C-alpha positions as CSV (number, residue, x, y, z in Angstrom):
1,X,0.0,0.0,0.0
2,X,1.5,3.3,-1.1
3,X,0.9,6.4,0.9
4,X,-0.6,9.4,-1.0
5,X,2.0,12.0,-1.9
6,X,1.2,15.6,-1.1
7,X,2.9,18.5,-2.9
8,X,5.0,21.0,-0.9
9,X,7.1,23.9,-1.9
10,X,10.5,24.9,-0.7
11,X,13.0,27.6,-1.7
12,X,16.5,26.2,-2.0
13,X,19.8,27.7,-3.0
14,X,20.9,27.2,-6.7
15,X,23.9,25.3,-5.5
16,X,21.6,22.7,-3.8
17,X,19.5,22.4,-6.8
18,X,22.6,21.8,-8.9
19,X,23.5,19.0,-6.6
20,X,20.0,17.5,-6.8
21,X,20.3,17.6,-10.6
22,X,23.7,15.9,-10.4
23,X,22.2,13.0,-8.4
24,X,19.4,12.6,-10.9
25,X,21.7,12.9,-13.9
26,X,23.9,10.2,-12.3
27,X,21.0,7.8,-12.4
28,X,21.0,7.3,-8.6
29,X,17.5,8.8,-8.4
30,X,14.7,9.2,-10.9
31,X,13.8,12.7,-10.0
32,X,14.6,15.6,-7.6
33,X,11.4,14.7,-5.7
34,X,12.8,11.3,-5.1
35,X,16.1,12.7,-3.7
36,X,14.2,15.1,-1.4
37,X,11.9,12.4,-0.2
38,X,14.8,10.1,0.6
39,X,16.7,12.9,2.4
40,X,13.6,13.8,4.5
41,X,13.0,10.1,5.4
42,X,16.6,10.0,6.7
43,X,16.3,13.3,8.6
44,X,13.0,12.2,10.2
45,X,14.4,8.8,11.1
46,X,17.5,10.4,12.8
47,X,15.2,12.7,14.7
48,X,13.2,9.8,16.0
49,X,16.4,7.9,17.0
50,X,17.6,11.0,18.9
51,X,14.3,11.3,20.7
52,X,14.5,7.7,21.7
53,X,18.0,8.1,22.9
54,X,17.0,11.1,25.1
55,X,14.0,9.2,26.5
56,X,16.2,6.2,27.3
57,X,18.8,8.4,29.0
58,X,16.2,10.1,31.1
59,X,14.6,6.8,32.1
60,X,18.0,5.3,32.9
61,X,17.6,2.6,30.3
62,X,20.6,1.2,28.3
63,X,20.2,2.3,24.7
64,X,21.3,-1.1,23.3
65,X,18.8,-2.9,25.5
66,X,16.0,-0.5,24.4
67,X,16.9,-1.1,20.7
68,X,16.9,-4.8,21.2
69,X,13.5,-4.6,22.8
70,X,12.1,-2.4,19.9
71,X,13.5,-5.0,17.5
72,X,11.7,-7.8,19.3
73,X,8.4,-5.8,19.2
74,X,8.8,-5.1,15.4
75,X,9.6,-8.7,14.5
76,X,7.2,-10.4,17.0
């Protein structure tokens, strides 16, 4: 099941747009939108990981133990 894609607008420096074009031209990505989606997924995942680290630290839980527990939950 694919999530519906919503359009958003952002202003970026020309140098960043040039780098996006290079990634697309290299064949690594099909479009600038794909590059941006991938970058945002990575950013959001890192923010979630950092939030979990902070929660674990405040709760006095070992980070590795917490990650093992999360892995168990995900995979049943």
